[in-house]
C-alpha positions as CSV (number, residue, x, y, z in Angstrom):
1,X,0.0,0.0,0.0
2,X,1.4,3.4,-0.9
3,X,1.4,6.6,1.1
4,X,-1.5,8.0,-0.9
5,X,-3.7,5.1,0.1
6,X,-2.6,5.4,3.7
7,X,-3.5,9.1,3.6
8,X,-6.9,8.5,2.1
9,X,-7.7,5.9,4.8
10,X,-6.7,8.3,7.5
11,X,-8.8,11.0,6.0
12,X,-11.8,8.6,5.6
13,X,-11.4,7.5,9.2
14,X,-11.6,11.2,10.3
15,X,-15.1,11.2,8.8
16,X,-16.3,10.2,12.3
17,X,-16.4,14.0,12.8
18,X,-19.0,14.3,10.1
19,X,-16.9,16.9,8.3
20,X,-15.5,14.7,5.6
21,X,-18.8,14.0,4.0
22,X,-18.0,13.7,0.3
23,X,-15.3,12.9,-2.2
24,X,-14.6,16.6,-2.8
25,X,-13.8,17.2,0.9
26,X,-11.5,14.1,0.9
27,X,-9.7,15.4,-2.2
28,X,-9.3,18.8,-0.5
29,X,-7.8,17.2,2.6
30,X,-5.4,15.1,0.5
31,X,-4.3,18.2,-1.4
32,X,-3.9,20.1,1.9
33,X,-1.6,17.4,3.2
34,X,0.4,17.4,0.0
35,X,0.7,21.2,0.2
36,X,1.9,21.1,3.8
37,X,4.4,18.4,3.0
38,X,5.8,20.1,-0.1
39,X,6.0,23.5,1.6
40,X,8.2,22.3,4.5
41,X,11.6,24.0,4.1
42,X,13.7,20.9,5.1
43,X,16.6,21.7,2.7
44,X,16.8,25.4,3.9
45,X,16.7,24.2,7.5
46,X,19.5,21.6,7.0
47,X,21.5,24.1,5.0
48,X,21.4,26.6,7.9
49,X,23.1,24.1,10.2
50,X,26.5,22.5,10.5
51,X,26.4,18.8,9.5
52,X,26.8,17.7,13.1
53,X,24.3,20.0,14.7
54,X,21.8,18.2,16.9
55,X,18.8,20.2,15.6
56,X,19.1,18.2,12.3
57,X,17.4,15.3,14.0
58,X,14.5,17.5,15.0
59,X,14.1,18.7,11.4
60,X,14.1,15.1,10.3
61,X,11.5,14.1,13.0
62,X,9.3,16.9,11.8
63,X,9.6,15.8,8.2
64,X,8.9,12.2,9.2
65,X,5.7,13.3,11.1
66,X,4.6,15.3,8.1
67,X,5.0,12.3,5.9
68,X,2.6,10.2,8.0
69,X,-0.9,9.5,6.7
70,X,-2.3,11.5,9.6
71,X,0.3,13.8,11.1
72,X,-0.3,14.6,14.8
73,X,-0.5,18.3,15.5
74,X,1.0,18.0,19.0
75,X,4.1,16.2,17.6
76,X,4.4,18.9,14.9
77,X,4.1,21.6,17.4
78,X,6.7,20.0,19.8
79,X,9.3,19.9,17.0
80,X,8.4,23.4,15.8
81,X,9.0,24.8,19.3
82,X,12.3,22.9,19.5
83,X,13.4,24.4,16.2
84,X,12.3,27.9,17.1
85,X,14.8,27.9,19.9
86,X,17.7,27.4,17.5
87,X,18.9,30.8,16.4
88,X,20.0,29.6,13.0
89,X,16.6,28.2,12.2
90,X,14.2,30.5,14.0
91,X,13.3,32.8,11.0
92,X,12.9,30.0,8.5
93,X,10.7,27.9,10.8
94,X,8.6,30.8,12.0
95,X,8.1,32.1,8.4
96,X,6.9,28.6,7.4
97,X,4.8,27.5,10.4
98,X,3.2,30.9,11.2
99,X,2.4,31.8,7.7
100,X,-1.4,32.2,7.0
101,X,-1.2,29.5,4.3
102,X,0.4,26.9,6.6
103,X,-1.9,27.7,9.5
104,X,-5.0,27.5,7.3
105,X,-3.9,24.1,6.1
106,X,-3.2,22.9,9.7
107,X,-6.5,24.3,10.9
108,X,-8.5,22.6,8.1
109,X,-6.8,19.2,8.8
110,X,-7.5,19.7,12.5
111,X,-11.2,20.4,11.9
112,X,-11.6,17.1,10.1
113,X,-9.8,15.2,12.8
114,X,-6.4,14.7,11.3
């Protein structure tokens, strides 16, 4: 089973909220997850750090959580807060996470139970 199938199953399971009532809403949720994943500035974050910096692991954990069929908001927020505390990464992570586009996507996914 590929990641798209896993994502669709997670979205359909969120239908218990009653908010994912039709195929169009499921498609929107899938597109939102794809947009969130593709907008994550992993390369910029890694480029801002020395190869041995410990925050690289936090960047990778955040990326791994984003790649899950149903990313958990509390895990994302934990890693975001960790990265905000790293001077070299603060501006990049804040500009991505706090942007209206990213927050709109996260809020939409939260509303449907992902």
